[in-house]
N, C-alpha and C positions, 0 to 999 in steps of 0.2 A: 866817237868810240864808245861813249856811255850808252848811246841809242842802240849800238850794235850789240853790246853786251846784253841789254835788256831784251832785244829782239830774240837773241839766242836762248835765254832763260825761259821766255814766254813760249817759244816754239818747242823747247824741251818739255816743259810742263803740259803743253797741249798734246804732245806725243805720248807722254807718260799716262795721261788720262784715259788712253785707249788700251793700255795694257791690263789684262785681267789679272788682279791679284787676290789671293785669299790668305788669310793669317789665322794664327791660333796662338795662345798665350796663357800663362799662369796667372789666375786672378789674385793669387795670394802674394805675388812678388811686387815690391814698390819700384816701378821703373823710374820714378822721379830721382831716385838716388844714384842712377847710372851716370858716372862721370868719365870713366875710361873703359877701354877694351883691349883685349890682346887676341891674336889670331891663334886658332886651333886648327890648322889646315888639315883637311882630310887626305887620305891616301887617293892617288890619282885613279880616275876611272880606268877601266880595263880597255876601253876604246880611246885611243890617242886622238881620234877625230873630235871626240867630245871634250876631253880634258887633257891639255898638255901645258907645257910651261908658259906659252904665249897666252893661251885662254886664262890660266891661273892668274898670271900677272894683271890681265885685264880686269878680272873679277875683283882682285885685292885692291888694285888701284881705285876702282869705282866704289867700292865699300869704304876704303879710306877716305875718299873725297866726301862722301855723303855723312860719315860720322864726324869728320872734322867740321863740316858746315853746321852740325849740331852742337859743337862745342865739346865733343868727346875726345879725350886724350888717348893716343895710341901708346900702349905700354909693351915693352919687351919682356917684361917679368909677368908671367901668368898669375902668380900669387898676388900681385899687387892690383890687378885689374878688377874693375866692377863686374864685368861680365866677359865671356868669351865668345868669339864669333867664328862661325865655320859656314861652309857652303856644300851643296851637292848638285851635280849636273847630271842630266840624263837626256837621251835623245831617242826618239821612236820614228819608225816609218809608218806613215798613215795613208789610208785611202778614203777619198771623198767621192761620193756618188751624187751627181745632181741630175734631177729629172726635170727637163724642159718640155713640158707639155701644156694642156690647157690654154692659157691666155696667148703665149707667144705662137704656138704652133697653129692655133685656130685661126689666127689672122694673117698667117704667113710672114711673121716678122722674124727677126733675129732670135735664136740662132738657126731657125729653120724657114728660110724665105719662101720656099716653094712648097711648103706642107699644105698650104691652103688649096692647092691645085690637085691634091692626091686623094684617092678614095678614103672615106672616113672623116673627112673635114668639112667645114661649113660650107664652102663653095659648092659641095655636092649635095647639100640639102641635109647634112647630118650635123649633130651637136656633141657627138662622142669623139674621143681622142684615142685612137687605136695604135698610132705610130709616135709616141712620145720619144724625144731624143734624151738618151741617157749618156751622160759624160762621166768618165771615170778619171780621177786626178790623184796621182802619187805625190806626196809631200812629205817633209820632215817637220817634226814638232820637238821643240826643246822644252825642258823643265829646268828651272833654276829654283832652289830652295836655299834661303839664307836662315841660318840658325843662331840664336843667341842663347848662350848656355851659362849655367851657374858655375863658377870657378871651383867652388868648394865640393859640391855634390856631383858636379858634371851632369846635372839634369837640364833638360830642355826648358827654357823659360819662354822663348818666343820664337816663332817660325813664320816666315813670309814666303810664299811660293807663287810662280806664275808659269803657265804653259803657253807658248807662242809658236806660231807657224814661223819657221826659219826662212827669211827672204834670201835672195841672191845677194851674197856679200862677196865683192870682188877684191876688195883692197884691205889691208890692215886697218886703216882709218874707219872703213865702213863697220868692220868688225868691232873695233873699239867702241864706236858710237852705239852699236846695237847692244853691247854689254852695258854700257853706261846707262842707256835708256831703260834697260830691263832692271838693272839694279836700283836705279832711282825710283822706279815705279814701285818696287817692293819695299824700299826703305822709307817711302813716303808714309807708310803705315806704321813706322816705329818711331818712338814708343807707342804703345796702344793709346788710342785716342787723339793722336796728333794729326791725322790725316783730315783734311777737309771733306765733308760729306759729298759724295759723288751723286 
């Protein structure tokens, strides 16, 4: 059982290492004194596909788990917490355009097996590529920002953010693990200086 837990932790860390994260923070604030936190939940996004009760609970649970692992105590009283935590969710429709020319089409390999036998390619004595294959893909990109806020001034102290291509998620468990992986990657950078150099 112990080996299984270690394997799960290692695989989670490996997955998080591939999640791109950017952070910003106040250099004047002493994060070493942060011992507790309270939630300052944002208003739900206008798009229920992006932010709904199920998504919100997954984000809250994932953040709570990460902060608890760091020894931070969750407080129900905002006035008694060292910091407040909030989040923002977004989703965008994206288009990717890939040009498969030169190397692949020159030799008639994937994704254009027969290109080498068409005019304009090497087999006909030419080294130029006139018929490059262009693939257009539509996909969705999610944005998650986690904010740490000063309880007194309500000013932003720390922000971690990632943008990820949303994979196909068919079950509630897959969605939960996707949120957990994303939150874990962001909070690996909190407090500032805690993350291992990548």
